[in-house]
N, C-alpha and C positions, 0 to 999 in steps of 0.2 A: 486566581485562575490557574496560574502555573502550579501552585501547591495542590491544588484539586486535581489537576491532571497527574501529577507525580503520584498522588495517593492512589488515584485510580489505577495507574499503571503498576504500582506495587501490589495491589490486591490483584489485579489480573496475573502478575508474575508468581505471586503466592498459590493461586487456584491452579496455574499450570504446572508449577513444580510439585503440587500435591498429587499430580497425575488423576485428578478427578475428572470423570467422565462428562463429555459433552453430549448430550442428548440431542442427535440431530434429527427432531421431530417436525420442524417448521417446513411448510412447502411455499417456496417464494419464487420470484423470478429473479434471474440474475440481474435485470435492469434494475428492479426495486431495490437489491443490496447496494448496487453502484450509487444510485440516486440518494439512498440514505447516508451512504459513507461521504459523498460530496457534498452533501448539506452538513454534516458534522464536521467535517475538516474545514469547510469555509473557503475551499480552495477557488471557486467561483468568484469570490470577493477579493482575493490576493490581487492587488493593483499592479505587481511586477510581473504578473503571469498571464497568459492566454491559455484557458483551459478548454480543451475539447472532449467530449463523451462520445465515443463511436460504439454502436450496438450492431453488429452483423445481423442481417436479416434472418438467418437460421436460429439465432438466439431469442428472437421476440416472442416466440410462442413456447419457450422452453421453461419449465418450473424444475427446481431442484429441491431435494429434501435435504436440510441442512439445520444447523443452529443460527437462526437469522442475527440474533444480537453478537455473537462471535464472528460470523462472516462479515458483518458490518464493521465490527471493531477492527479487524484484520486490514480490511481495505482501507479505513480510515486512518490507520497507523502508516500504511504506505504513502498515502495522500499528504498526510502531514509531513512525512520525510521528503516529499517531493517539494513542499512548499518551503521548508527549511533550508534545502541545499540548491535550490535553483534560485539564484541570486539575481537582482535585477541586472541588466546589461551593464549599466554604470558602473557596477561594482568589478566587472572585468575591464573596465576601460573602453568599453564600447559606448559611443554617445548617439548612436543613430536615433534621430528624433522619432518619439512614439513607439520604439521597437520595444519588444517584450519578450521574455523567455516563454517557452512552450511546455506545456504538460498534456499529454494524451493519454486517456484511458480507454482502451479497446476491450470490448466483451466479445468473445468468439467462443466456439465448441469444437470438440472433436466427438468422436463416437462415445466415448466414455466420461468426459469432464467439460466443464466449463471453464474458460481461461479468461482471466482479467489480466490484461498486459498494461502495465503503467510505464510511460515513456516520458522522460524530462530531458531538457536541455541544460541541466545543472552541471554541478562541479564533476560529476562523476565518481566513479569507485575502481582503483586499480584493481586489475583481474587477480592479483596475488593476494588481495583482501578479501575475496568474494565470501569465503567462510568465515572470516573473522567479524564481518559486519552482523552477523547473527548471534554473536556471541555476547552474552548478557554484561553490560556495563563497558562495552568497547565502543570508543568513538573514534573516528578517524581524524577529525577535525576538533582538536582541544577547545578552538574558540567559538564552536558552534554552542547554541543554547539546547541543551537537551541532557537527558540521562543516559543513554546508550542502551536502553532496553527496548524501545518501540520496535526495532526490526525483531529483536529475539522474541517478543510476546507476539508480534503477528504471525510469524513462520509457526511458533507453537501452536497458537489457534487453529491455523490452517491444518497442520498434522493432526490435532485431535479432532477435526472434522474430516479425516482422511484424505486431505488435500495436501499441498505444499505452497511453499513460496520459494523461487530461486531468483537470483540475480543473473543475468543474461550478460556474460562477458564479452560477447561478441559485438554488443552495441557501444559505440564510441562517441555518441553524440551528447552524452550525458549518462544517465542509469535507466536501465531497463528492468523491472521487477515484474515477474510472471507469477501470479496466484492461480493455482488451479483447485477446483472444488469437484467432487465426483458427481456423475448425474444421478446415480442411483447409492444408496446407502445401505 
């Protein structure tokens, strides 16, 4: 499974680096993008986490024109990152009975874009590393399981769809990633 995921990521990286166009011809709801990403990541099954999906009322009737597979992939990579870096409380020396770390995915919108905000109570990312984490093969924690390309792929996919992914460095309870996709292409 790890080898398959690595090969998939390397193929995604190759496609992104070739500057191939991603045709945004799928009309989908942001909720369906999120639900597919949640299912693909398996975050709801992570025993050490409490996961919550929040969809703002104004988003429930919105549909966006995007590349569904790429949108789901980008969000799945962010969710995978949250699973990986939001360790069980016992890992941090906390032993509160039945306590779990939290990951929340919120979908909202502005006049021009849909916003997927992913907050976790994980190890966090120092503000001075905010841009480095999107660089290919960069890992801040050398002891983690991973390749250091997931966030790079996620951001590149979002940008190929005329959106973006940023790290909100003002959030200090863990990490907050914000993925935006345009309402109109």
